[in-house]
C-alpha positions in Angstrom: -29.4 150.1 -31.7 -27.3 149.1 -28.7 -29.9 146.4 -27.8 -29.5 144.9 -31.3 -25.7 145.0 -31.0 -25.9 143.4 -27.6 -28.2 140.6 -28.9 -25.8 139.8 -31.8 -22.8 139.7 -29.4 -24.7 137.5 -27.0 -25.5 135.1 -29.8 -21.8 134.8 -30.9 -20.8 132.1 -28.3 -23.9 130.0 -29.4 -23.0 130.4 -33.1 -19.3 129.5 -32.3 -20.4 126.4 -30.3 -22.7 125.3 -33.2 -19.8 125.8 -35.7 -17.4 123.9 -33.5 -19.8 121.0 -33.1 -20.4 120.9 -36.9 -16.6 120.7 -37.5 -16.2 117.9 -34.9 -18.9 115.7 -36.3 -17.8 116.4 -39.9 -14.1 116.0 -39.4 -14.0 112.2 -39.1 -15.8 111.9 -42.5 -13.5 114.5 -44.0 -10.4 112.5 -43.0 -11.8 109.2 -44.5 -10.7 108.5 -48.1 -13.4 108.7 -50.6 -14.2 105.3 -52.2 -15.3 105.6 -55.8 -18.2 103.6 -57.0 -16.9 100.5 -59.0 -18.3 99.7 -62.4 -17.8 96.0 -62.9 -17.9 94.1 -66.2 -17.3 90.5 -67.3 -15.5 89.2 -70.3 -15.0 85.6 -71.5 -11.7 85.3 -73.4 -12.6 81.8 -74.6 -15.0 83.5 -77.0 -12.0 85.2 -78.8 -11.4 82.0 -80.7 -15.1 81.1 -81.2 -16.8 81.4 -84.6 -17.7 85.1 -83.9 -14.5 85.9 -82.2 -11.4 88.0 -82.9 -11.0 87.6 -86.7 -7.3 88.2 -86.8 -6.8 85.3 -84.4 -9.2 83.0 -86.3 -7.4 83.9 -89.6 -4.0 82.9 -88.1 -5.4 79.7 -86.7 -6.9 78.7 -90.1 -3.5 79.3 -91.8 -1.9 77.2 -89.1 -4.4 74.4 -89.4 -3.8 74.3 -93.1 -0.1 74.1 -92.6 -0.4 71.2 -90.2 -3.0 69.3 -92.3 -0.5 66.8 -93.6 0.6 65.9 -90.1 -3.0 65.7 -88.9 -4.0 63.5 -91.8 -1.0 61.2 -91.1 -2.0 60.9 -87.4 -5.6 60.1 -88.4 -4.3 57.4 -90.7 -2.2 55.9 -87.9 -5.1 56.0 -85.6 -7.3 54.1 -88.1 -4.6 51.4 -88.5 -4.4 51.0 -84.7 -8.2 50.6 -84.4 -8.2 48.1 -87.3 -5.5 46.0 -85.7 -7.2 46.1 -82.3 -10.4 44.9 -84.0 -8.5 42.1 -85.8 -7.0 41.0 -82.5 -10.3 41.1 -80.7 -12.2 39.1 -83.3 -9.6 36.7 -84.8 -7.0 36.0 -82.1 -8.8 32.8 -80.9 -7.9 31.1 -84.2 -4.2 32.2 -84.1 -1.2 30.4 -82.8 0.6 31.8 -79.8 3.3 33.0 -82.0 0.9 35.0 -84.3 -0.8 36.4 -81.3 2.5 37.6 -79.9 3.6 39.2 -83.2 0.2 41.0 -83.6 0.3 42.3 -80.0 3.9 43.5 -80.5 2.9 45.2 -83.8 -0.1 46.9 -82.0 2.2 48.2 -79.2 4.7 49.4 -81.7 2.1 51.3 -83.7 0.6 52.8 -80.5 4.1 54.0 -79.3 4.8 55.6 -82.7 1.4 57.3 -82.7 1.9 58.6 -79.2 5.4 60.1 -80.0 4.2 61.5 -83.3 1.1 63.0 -81.7 3.1 64.6 -78.9 5.7 66.0 -81.3 3.1 67.5 -83.6 1.1 68.9 -80.7 4.2 70.5 -79.2 5.3 72.1 -82.5 1.7 73.3 -83.2 1.4 75.0 -79.8 4.8 76.6 -80.1 3.9 78.1 -83.5 0.4 79.0 -82.4 1.9 81.1 -79.6 4.4 82.7 -82.0 1.7 83.8 -84.5 -0.9 84.9 -82.0 1.4 86.7 -79.5 1.4 90.1 -81.3 -2.4 89.9 -81.7 -2.8 89.0 -78.0 -0.8 92.0 -77.0 -2.9 94.2 -79.2 -6.1 92.7 -77.8 -4.9 93.4 -74.2 -4.1 97.0 -75.0 -7.4 97.6 -76.8 -9.3 96.0 -73.9 -7.7 98.5 -71.5 -8.7 101.4 -73.8 -12.2 99.9 -74.2 -12.7 99.7 -70.4 -11.3 103.2 -69.7 -13.5 104.7 -72.4 -16.6 103.2 -70.9 -15.7 104.0 -67.3 -15.2 100.3 -66.3 -13.2 100.1 -63.1 -13.0 96.4 -62.7 -12.9 93.9 -65.7 -13.0 90.2 -64.9 -12.1 87.5 -67.3 -14.3 84.5 -66.3 -12.6 82.1 -68.7 -10.1 80.7 -66.1 -12.6 81.1 -63.3 -15.5 79.1 -64.8 -13.5 75.9 -64.9 -13.0 76.0 -61.1 -16.6 77.1 -60.4 -15.4 80.4 -58.9 -18.2 82.3 -60.6 -21.5 80.5 -59.8 -23.6 83.4 -61.2 -23.4 86.8 -62.9 -25.9 89.0 -64.6 -25.5 88.7 -68.4 -26.0 92.5 -68.6 -22.5 93.0 -67.4 -21.0 90.7 -70.0 -19.3 92.9 -72.6 -17.5 90.0 -74.5 -19.3 90.3 -77.9 -19.4 94.1 -77.8 -15.7 94.2 -77.2 -15.0 91.6 -80.0 -17.1 93.6 -82.4 -15.3 96.8 -81.4 -11.9 95.2 -81.9 -12.8 93.7 -85.2 -14.0 97.1 -86.5 -10.7 98.7 -85.3 -8.4 95.9 -86.4 -10.0 94.0 -89.3 -8.4 90.8 -90.5 -6.3 91.2 -93.6 -7.9 90.1 -96.8 -6.9 86.6 -97.9 -4.4 86.5 -100.8 -5.8 85.1 -104.0 -4.7 81.5 -104.7 
């Protein structure tokens, strides 16, 4: 019995040394912050306004396009008049007097200037109203996108729409593209309102 007790006591320094060595080698790792594994996904916000995109957005854009149809038709008419006058000058000016050529050229420049101003004014008004009618939907989409990502354990979500133009994303695996799945999920959660009967 004494022999066994002595053997145990003799082994204590060895066990203590082994424990101390384990703590020393383990301690640096224990002080390092744990880095979670990232789950990356890609989304292309350009697809939100494509044919199979966010239906609420598409509905508002259709309404807006209908509202601005008279202005668009007027601009197209002005464009046709400019093209017709350019063609007339190109094909007939050789037979005109200098005075007629001057009047026709001034008329062309006047039409082009009016078209440019009307086009810029219409574009500015359209963009302002587009932002106004889509802003609430954009905010809802952003909130839903965060919830969608959290629910699926996505830790990094990258919108490649602004990056593709600069070539910043030369390649990505289509398996990480969640664009259409998100669009479908959003459209189920927030369906577009039924169109009012005409």
